[in-house]
C-alpha positions as CSV (number, residue, x, y, z in Angstrom):
1,X,91.8,-34.6,-69.4
2,X,93.2,-37.2,-71.8
3,X,96.8,-36.1,-71.3
4,X,98.7,-34.0,-68.9
5,X,98.2,-30.5,-70.3
6,X,101.2,-29.3,-72.3
7,X,100.7,-25.6,-71.5
8,X,104.4,-24.6,-71.3
9,X,105.0,-26.4,-74.6
10,X,102.4,-24.0,-76.1
11,X,104.7,-21.1,-75.2
12,X,107.2,-22.3,-77.7
13,X,104.7,-23.7,-80.2
14,X,102.1,-21.0,-80.3
15,X,103.9,-17.9,-79.1
16,X,106.9,-18.4,-81.4
17,X,104.9,-19.3,-84.4
18,X,101.8,-17.1,-84.4
19,X,103.2,-13.6,-84.1
20,X,106.9,-14.0,-85.1
21,X,106.4,-12.5,-88.6
22,X,109.2,-14.7,-90.0
23,X,108.3,-18.4,-90.4
24,X,108.7,-20.6,-87.3
25,X,110.2,-18.9,-84.3
26,X,111.9,-15.7,-85.5
27,X,110.8,-12.2,-85.0
28,X,111.8,-11.4,-88.6
29,X,114.0,-8.3,-88.6
30,X,116.6,-6.9,-86.2
31,X,117.7,-3.8,-88.2
32,X,115.7,-1.1,-90.1
33,X,118.4,-0.7,-92.7
34,X,118.0,-4.5,-93.4
35,X,114.2,-4.4,-93.1
36,X,114.0,-1.9,-96.0
37,X,115.5,-4.5,-98.3
38,X,113.4,-7.4,-96.9
39,X,116.5,-8.5,-95.1
40,X,118.4,-9.1,-98.3
41,X,121.3,-6.7,-97.5
42,X,123.3,-8.9,-95.1
43,X,126.4,-8.5,-97.4
44,X,126.2,-4.7,-97.3
45,X,127.8,-4.0,-93.8
46,X,126.2,-0.5,-93.9
47,X,126.2,0.1,-90.1
48,X,126.7,-1.6,-86.7
49,X,123.7,-3.8,-87.1
50,X,125.8,-5.9,-89.4
51,X,126.7,-7.6,-86.1
52,X,123.4,-9.6,-86.4
53,X,123.4,-10.4,-90.1
54,X,127.2,-10.9,-90.7
55,X,129.6,-9.7,-87.9
56,X,132.6,-10.0,-90.3
57,X,131.3,-6.8,-91.7
58,X,132.3,-4.9,-88.6
59,X,135.8,-4.4,-90.1
60,X,134.2,-2.9,-93.2
61,X,132.9,0.0,-91.2
62,X,134.8,3.3,-91.7
63,X,134.7,4.2,-88.0
64,X,133.2,3.3,-84.6
65,X,129.5,3.8,-84.4
66,X,126.3,3.2,-82.5
67,X,123.0,2.2,-84.2
68,X,119.6,2.1,-82.5
69,X,116.4,0.8,-84.1
70,X,112.8,0.6,-83.2
71,X,110.2,-1.6,-84.9
72,X,106.5,-0.9,-84.6
73,X,104.5,-4.0,-85.6
74,X,100.8,-4.0,-86.3
75,X,99.8,-7.6,-86.5
76,X,96.5,-9.3,-87.5
77,X,95.9,-13.0,-86.9
78,X,92.2,-13.8,-87.0
79,X,90.5,-17.2,-86.8
80,X,87.2,-18.3,-88.1
81,X,85.0,-21.3,-87.9
82,X,86.6,-22.5,-84.8
83,X,85.2,-25.9,-83.6
84,X,86.1,-28.4,-81.0
85,X,84.4,-31.8,-80.5
86,X,84.9,-34.4,-77.9
87,X,85.6,-37.9,-79.2
88,X,82.2,-39.0,-78.0
89,X,80.7,-36.5,-80.5
90,X,79.9,-33.7,-78.0
91,X,80.6,-30.3,-79.5
92,X,82.0,-27.5,-77.3
93,X,78.9,-25.3,-77.6
94,X,77.9,-21.9,-76.4
95,X,81.4,-20.7,-77.4
96,X,82.8,-18.1,-79.8
97,X,84.1,-19.5,-83.1
98,X,86.0,-16.4,-84.4
99,X,88.1,-13.5,-83.3
100,X,91.4,-11.7,-83.3
101,X,94.2,-13.2,-81.2
102,X,96.9,-10.5,-81.5
103,X,97.5,-7.1,-80.1
104,X,97.1,-4.0,-82.2
105,X,100.7,-2.8,-81.8
106,X,103.9,-4.4,-80.7
107,X,107.3,-2.6,-80.1
108,X,110.7,-4.2,-80.6
109,X,113.9,-2.2,-79.9
110,X,117.4,-3.2,-81.1
111,X,120.8,-1.6,-80.2
112,X,124.2,-2.2,-81.7
113,X,127.7,-0.8,-81.1
114,X,130.9,-1.2,-83.1
115,X,134.4,-0.2,-82.1
116,X,137.3,-0.1,-84.5
117,X,140.3,-1.3,-82.6
118,X,142.5,-0.7,-85.7
119,X,142.2,-1.4,-89.5
120,X,142.4,-5.1,-89.0
121,X,140.3,-5.7,-85.8
122,X,136.8,-4.5,-84.8
123,X,134.6,-5.4,-81.8
124,X,130.9,-5.1,-81.4
125,X,128.0,-5.5,-79.0
126,X,124.4,-6.1,-79.9
127,X,121.2,-6.2,-77.8
128,X,118.3,-7.3,-79.9
129,X,114.9,-9.0,-79.8
130,X,115.0,-12.4,-81.6
131,X,111.6,-13.6,-80.4
132,X,108.6,-11.6,-79.2
133,X,104.8,-12.2,-79.3
134,X,101.6,-12.1,-77.4
135,X,98.4,-14.0,-78.5
136,X,95.1,-14.2,-76.7
137,X,91.9,-16.0,-77.5
138,X,88.5,-15.0,-75.9
139,X,87.8,-16.7,-72.6
140,X,84.8,-18.4,-74.2
141,X,86.5,-19.5,-77.4
142,X,85.7,-22.9,-78.7
143,X,89.5,-23.4,-78.9
144,X,90.1,-22.5,-75.3
145,X,91.2,-26.0,-74.4
146,X,94.1,-25.7,-76.9
147,X,95.2,-22.2,-76.1
148,X,93.9,-19.1,-74.5
149,X,96.8,-16.7,-74.0
150,X,100.5,-16.7,-74.7
151,X,103.2,-14.1,-74.2
152,X,106.9,-14.4,-75.0
153,X,109.7,-12.0,-74.8
154,X,113.3,-12.9,-75.6
155,X,116.3,-10.5,-75.5
156,X,119.7,-11.5,-76.8
157,X,123.0,-10.0,-75.8
158,X,125.9,-10.7,-78.2
159,X,129.5,-9.5,-78.1
160,X,131.4,-10.2,-81.3
161,X,134.9,-9.6,-82.7
162,X,135.9,-9.4,-86.4
163,X,139.3,-9.8,-88.0
164,X,140.5,-8.7,-91.4
165,X,142.6,-11.5,-92.8
166,X,143.7,-9.6,-95.9
167,X,142.3,-7.1,-98.3
168,X,139.6,-9.5,-99.5
169,X,138.7,-11.7,-96.5
170,X,137.4,-11.1,-93.0
171,X,136.0,-13.4,-90.3
172,X,134.1,-13.0,-87.1
173,X,133.0,-14.9,-84.0
174,X,130.3,-14.0,-81.5
175,X,128.8,-15.3,-78.3
176,X,125.0,-15.2,-77.8
177,X,123.3,-15.0,-74.4
178,X,119.5,-15.2,-74.8
179,X,117.1,-14.5,-71.9
180,X,113.5,-15.5,-72.4
181,X,110.4,-15.0,-70.3
182,X,107.1,-16.6,-71.0
183,X,103.5,-16.5,-69.8
184,X,100.5,-18.6,-70.7
185,X,96.9,-19.1,-69.8
186,X,95.7,-22.6,-70.5
187,X,92.1,-23.9,-70.2
188,X,91.3,-27.5,-69.4
189,X,88.1,-29.6,-69.0
190,X,88.7,-31.8,-65.9
191,X,85.6,-34.0,-66.4
192,X,87.4,-36.8,-68.0
193,X,90.1,-37.0,-65.3
194,X,87.7,-37.0,-62.3
195,X,86.0,-40.3,-61.5
196,X,83.2,-39.4,-59.1
197,X,80.1,-41.4,-58.3
198,X,77.8,-38.4,-58.2
199,X,79.4,-36.7,-61.2
200,X,78.4,-38.1,-64.6
201,X,79.3,-35.5,-67.2
202,X,76.9,-35.3,-70.1
203,X,76.7,-33.0,-73.2
204,X,74.9,-30.4,-71.2
205,X,77.7,-30.3,-68.7
206,X,80.5,-29.2,-71.0
207,X,82.2,-26.2,-69.4
208,X,81.1,-27.0,-65.8
209,X,84.4,-28.7,-65.2
210,X,86.6,-26.0,-66.7
211,X,89.7,-24.9,-65.0
212,X,92.7,-22.9,-66.2
213,X,96.4,-22.4,-65.4
214,X,98.5,-19.3,-65.4
215,X,102.0,-20.4,-66.3
216,X,105.2,-18.4,-66.1
217,X,108.7,-19.4,-67.0
218,X,112.2,-18.0,-67.7
219,X,115.6,-19.1,-68.7
220,X,119.0,-18.1,-70.1
221,X,120.3,-20.0,-73.1
222,X,123.7,-19.7,-74.8
223,X,125.0,-20.1,-78.3
224,X,127.6,-18.9,-80.8
225,X,127.9,-17.0,-84.1
226,X,130.4,-17.5,-87.0
227,X,130.7,-15.4,-90.1
228,X,132.9,-14.9,-93.2
229,X,132.9,-12.1,-95.8
230,X,134.8,-12.0,-99.1
231,X,135.3,-9.0,-101.3
232,X,135.7,-10.6,-104.7
233,X,136.5,-7.3,-106.4
234,X,135.5,-3.7,-106.1
235,X,132.0,-4.4,-107.1
236,X,131.1,-7.9,-105.7
237,X,131.0,-9.2,-102.2
238,X,129.7,-12.5,-100.7
239,X,129.3,-13.7,-97.2
240,X,128.3,-16.7,-95.0
241,X,126.7,-16.4,-91.6
242,X,126.0,-19.2,-89.1
243,X,124.0,-18.9,-85.9
244,X,124.0,-21.9,-83.6
245,X,121.1,-23.6,-81.9
246,X,120.3,-22.6,-78.3
247,X,119.0,-25.0,-75.7
248,X,116.4,-23.7,-73.3
249,X,115.0,-25.1,-70.1
250,X,112.1,-22.8,-69.2
251,X,111.8,-23.3,-65.5
252,X,108.8,-21.7,-63.7
253,X,105.5,-22.4,-62.1
254,X,101.9,-23.3,-62.9
255,X,98.9,-21.9,-60.9
256,X,95.6,-23.6,-61.4
257,X,92.1,-22.0,-60.8
258,X,88.7,-23.7,-61.0
259,X,86.2,-21.8,-63.2
260,X,83.3,-24.1,-64.0
261,X,80.5,-24.4,-61.4
262,X,81.1,-28.1,-60.7
263,X,84.9,-27.7,-60.8
264,X,84.7,-25.0,-58.1
265,X,82.7,-27.3,-55.9
266,X,85.1,-30.2,-56.4
267,X,88.4,-28.5,-56.6
268,X,89.4,-28.2,-52.9
269,X,88.2,-31.7,-52.0
270,X,89.2,-33.7,-55.1
271,X,90.8,-32.0,-58.1
272,X,93.3,-29.7,-56.3
273,X,95.1,-32.4,-54.3
274,X,98.0,-34.6,-55.2
275,X,97.4,-38.2,-56.2
276,X,98.9,-39.3,-52.9
277,X,96.2,-37.3,-51.1
278,X,93.4,-38.7,-53.2
279,X,93.2,-35.9,-55.8
280,X,93.9,-35.7,-59.5
281,X,97.2,-33.7,-59.2
282,X,96.1,-30.3,-60.5
283,X,97.3,-28.5,-57.4
284,X,96.9,-24.7,-57.0
285,X,100.6,-24.0,-57.3
286,X,103.4,-26.3,-58.6
287,X,106.7,-26.2,-60.5
288,X,106.9,-26.9,-64.2
289,X,109.7,-27.0,-66.7
290,X,110.1,-27.4,-70.5
291,X,113.2,-28.4,-72.5
292,X,113.4,-27.1,-76.0
293,X,116.1,-26.3,-78.6
294,X,115.8,-23.3,-80.9
295,X,117.2,-23.9,-84.4
296,X,120.5,-23.0,-86.0
297,X,120.5,-21.1,-89.3
298,X,123.0,-20.7,-92.2
299,X,122.8,-17.7,-94.6
300,X,124.6,-17.1,-97.9
301,X,124.3,-13.6,-99.2
302,X,125.8,-11.2,-101.7
303,X,126.1,-7.6,-102.8
304,X,126.8,-6.2,-106.3
305,X,127.5,-2.6,-107.2
306,X,125.6,-2.3,-110.6
307,X,126.7,1.3,-111.1
308,X,127.3,4.6,-109.4
309,X,123.8,4.7,-108.0
310,X,122.6,1.0,-107.8
311,X,123.5,-1.7,-105.3
312,X,121.8,-5.1,-105.6
313,X,121.4,-7.6,-102.7
314,X,120.5,-11.2,-102.2
315,X,120.2,-13.6,-99.4
316,X,119.3,-17.3,-98.9
317,X,118.8,-18.5,-95.4
318,X,118.4,-22.2,-94.3
319,X,116.9,-22.8,-90.8
320,X,116.8,-26.1,-89.1
321,X,113.3,-25.9,-87.8
322,X,113.2,-29.6,-87.4
323,X,114.9,-29.0,-84.1
324,X,111.4,-28.4,-82.8
325,X,110.2,-31.9,-83.7
326,X,110.1,-32.7,-80.0
327,X,109.4,-30.8,-76.8
328,X,109.2,-32.4,-73.3
329,X,107.3,-30.9,-70.4
330,X,107.6,-32.1,-66.8
331,X,105.5,-31.2,-63.8
332,X,106.3,-31.3,-60.1
333,X,103.2,-33.4,-59.5
334,X,101.9,-36.5,-61.3
335,X,98.4,-36.1,-62.7
336,X,95.6,-38.5,-63.5
337,X,94.8,-39.1,-67.1
338,X,91.8,-40.7,-68.9
339,X,93.7,-44.0,-69.2
340,X,94.1,-44.1,-65.4
341,X,97.9,-44.1,-65.6
342,X,99.5,-41.2,-63.7
343,X,101.9,-39.0,-65.6
344,X,104.0,-35.9,-64.9
345,X,105.3,-35.6,-68.5
346,X,103.9,-34.5,-71.8
347,X,105.7,-35.0,-75.2
348,X,104.6,-33.2,-78.3
349,X,106.1,-33.7,-81.8
350,X,104.9,-31.1,-84.3
351,X,106.9,-32.7,-87.2
352,X,108.3,-29.4,-88.5
353,X,110.6,-29.4,-91.5
354,X,113.7,-27.4,-92.3
355,X,113.0,-24.2,-94.3
356,X,114.5,-21.7,-96.7
357,X,114.0,-18.0,-97.0
358,X,115.0,-16.2,-100.2
359,X,115.4,-12.4,-100.2
360,X,116.2,-9.9,-103.1
361,X,116.7,-6.2,-102.6
362,X,118.2,-3.1,-104.1
363,X,119.3,0.5,-103.1
364,X,119.2,3.5,-105.4
365,X,121.3,6.6,-104.5
366,X,118.9,9.5,-105.5
367,X,121.3,12.2,-104.3
368,X,124.4,12.5,-102.1
369,X,122.5,12.2,-98.8
370,X,119.4,10.3,-99.9
371,X,119.1,6.6,-100.8
372,X,115.9,4.7,-101.7
373,X,115.8,1.0,-100.6
374,X,113.4,-1.8,-101.4
375,X,113.1,-5.6,-101.4
376,X,111.0,-8.7,-101.5
377,X,111.3,-12.1,-99.7
378,X,109.7,-15.5,-99.7
379,X,109.7,-17.2,-96.3
380,X,108.8,-20.9,-96.2
381,X,106.8,-22.2,-93.2
382,X,108.0,-25.2,-91.3
383,X,104.4,-26.6,-91.1
384,X,104.1,-29.5,-93.6
385,X,100.3,-29.5,-94.2
386,X,96.8,-28.8,-92.8
387,X,96.6,-32.0,-90.8
388,X,99.9,-31.3,-89.1
389,X,99.2,-27.6,-88.4
390,X,98.0,-27.2,-84.8
391,X,95.3,-24.6,-83.9
392,X,98.0,-23.3,-81.6
393,X,100.5,-22.9,-84.5
394,X,98.7,-21.4,-87.5
395,X,101.9,-20.7,-89.3
396,X,102.1,-20.6,-93.1
397,X,104.3,-19.4,-96.0
398,X,104.7,-15.6,-96.2
399,X,105.9,-12.9,-98.6
400,X,107.6,-9.7,-97.5
401,X,107.2,-6.4,-99.4
402,X,109.6,-3.7,-98.1
403,X,110.4,-0.1,-98.9
404,X,112.6,2.4,-97.1
405,X,115.1,5.2,-97.3
406,X,118.4,6.2,-95.8
407,X,119.4,9.8,-95.2
408,X,122.9,11.0,-94.2
409,X,123.1,14.1,-92.1
410,X,126.7,15.1,-92.5
411,X,129.4,12.6,-91.9
412,X,128.4,11.4,-88.5
413,X,124.6,10.9,-88.5
414,X,122.3,8.6,-90.5
415,X,118.6,8.0,-90.4
416,X,116.9,5.0,-91.8
417,X,113.1,4.4,-92.2
418,X,111.3,1.4,-93.5
419,X,107.9,-0.1,-94.1
420,X,107.1,-3.7,-94.6
421,X,103.9,-5.5,-95.5
422,X,103.9,-9.2,-94.7
423,X,101.4,-11.3,-96.6
424,X,100.7,-14.7,-94.9
425,X,98.9,-17.4,-96.8
426,X,95.5,-18.4,-95.4
427,X,95.7,-21.6,-93.4
428,X,93.5,-24.2,-91.9
429,X,94.3,-26.4,-88.9
430,X,92.7,-29.8,-88.4
431,X,93.8,-31.5,-85.1
432,X,92.6,-35.0,-84.4
433,X,92.7,-36.3,-80.8
434,X,95.2,-39.1,-80.3
435,X,94.6,-42.5,-78.8
436,X,95.4,-42.8,-75.1
437,X,98.5,-44.8,-75.6
438,X,100.0,-42.5,-78.2
439,X,103.4,-40.9,-77.6
440,X,102.4,-37.7,-79.3
441,X,99.6,-35.4,-78.1
442,X,98.5,-32.2,-79.8
443,X,95.3,-31.4,-78.0
444,X,94.0,-31.5,-74.4
445,X,90.8,-32.6,-72.8
446,X,90.0,-35.4,-75.3
447,X,89.1,-32.8,-77.9
448,X,89.5,-32.7,-81.7
449,X,89.7,-29.1,-83.0
450,X,89.7,-27.2,-86.3
451,X,89.8,-23.5,-87.4
452,X,90.7,-21.3,-90.3
453,X,93.2,-18.5,-90.1
454,X,93.8,-15.2,-92.0
455,X,96.9,-13.3,-91.1
456,X,99.1,-10.4,-92.1
457,X,101.3,-7.7,-90.5
458,X,102.6,-4.2,-91.1
459,X,106.0,-3.2,-89.7
460,X,107.3,0.4,-89.5
461,X,111.0,0.8,-88.5
462,X,113.1,3.8,-87.5
463,X,116.8,3.7,-87.0
464,X,119.5,6.3,-86.0
465,X,123.2,5.7,-86.4
466,X,126.0,7.8,-85.0
467,X,129.6,7.5,-86.2
468,X,132.6,8.7,-84.1
C-alpha cells in the first residue's frame, strides 16, 4: 500500500457524509413536528423537542410534557461507472462497477422531556440521534480499496435548563454528552508494500494480494448548547441557537484478514508480523485511534403569526464543516509503505467548507384539533467540487420537501406525522493518487478512483406528546 490505510478516518468521512440526509455529518431531523416544516420551525417551541432546536423555548411550554419520535428512513445511494486504476496504468478489473450502498430502511428514535419548575424556570432532558448511518459496497467492487463497509451510531444525552428573563426574553444552556460507536470493513492491496524476491506482482495478479480489516471504535464526546428567544410582540418571535463542537477520540481495534490467494500464503510468514519481526506491520489484531472534531453550528430563526390560522417559519443555520479539514489516525504498529519509510499515522485533509442551510415552512390550522404543516429547505454541501469529492464521501447539495400534520387529542395528547423527500444532486468523484511524500492521502493501495453517484431519501416520522 502506498500509505498506511486510513480506515478509521473513513468512519467519519464516509459514514457521516453518505447517509446523514443533511449535508456533512448531521442526521437531518430530531423531531417530527420540526421535520414537517423542513426543520424551519425552531422558533415555534411547540413541544418538548424544542430542547434540540432552541431550548429557551422550554419556558414557552404551557405545562410539563414528554415527547417521543420515531423516524423511518428509506435511503438510496447508488454508484455507477466505478473505476480504479493503479498509477502504473493497471485497472482493477473483474470487479463490479455499480451498485447500491445503503440499507433499505433505517430507524432513528428521539425522546424529550420538559419539566416546568415554575413560570420562570423549566428543565429538560433529551436523548436523540445526531448521527447514524450504514453503507456497504459489494466485496468485489472496483472501489473496495477506498471503502467497503461503514456503520456509525451516535446517541446524544442532553440536560438543559431555561430561564425567563422577562415577558419578552428567555435564555437556556445545555450540556451535551455524545456516545459514538463505529465499525468499518476496509480492503487493501498489499502487493506494493511486500518486497519479496519470488513475488513480482503483474497486472494479472491484481486481487491476489487483497486483505481487509474489520475496525471497531467507540468514544464519549462532550459539548454545550446555548440559546436565546425573543418575543418581539404577540405575533413575532425570533431566536438564536448555538451548538458547540465536540472532540472525539475513537479508540478501538483493527483486525486484519488475508483474502487473496497469494496474501493468504504470505500472511503468517511475512505480512502479518511487525516490522521488528521482519513483517510489514499488518498484524492480525492491533489497537487504533482517530482524533476528530465535529462542527459547531449557529442558527437564527423566526416565527410569525400571519392570522388566526396561519403560522410562518424560517431558519438559517451556519455549520463550521471546515472543522473536518483534518483527521489523524494512529496505529499501534508501524507499517511499511511504498516509499520504504515506516509509519503508524495517516493524515487526511478533505478541504471541506463551512455551509449554510435555509428553511422555510408554514402551518395552517384547518380545525381546532387538526393542523397542516409543510416546508422546504436548501442544504449546502461542504464538498467544494468534483476533484475534492472522495468516492468515500459522495456528498452534494440537497433540497428537502416536507409535509405533515398535527392532531390534538384533548388537552393532554398530541400526534404528529410527517413525510419528507430529500433530493440530492447527482455527483461525481475523481480521486487522484498522491505522491509518496504528500502530507494528504485520499486513497489507499496506490490507486486513483472515480465514480458517479445518484442519491435521494424518503423519511416518515411519527411523534406522540403527552402533557401533564
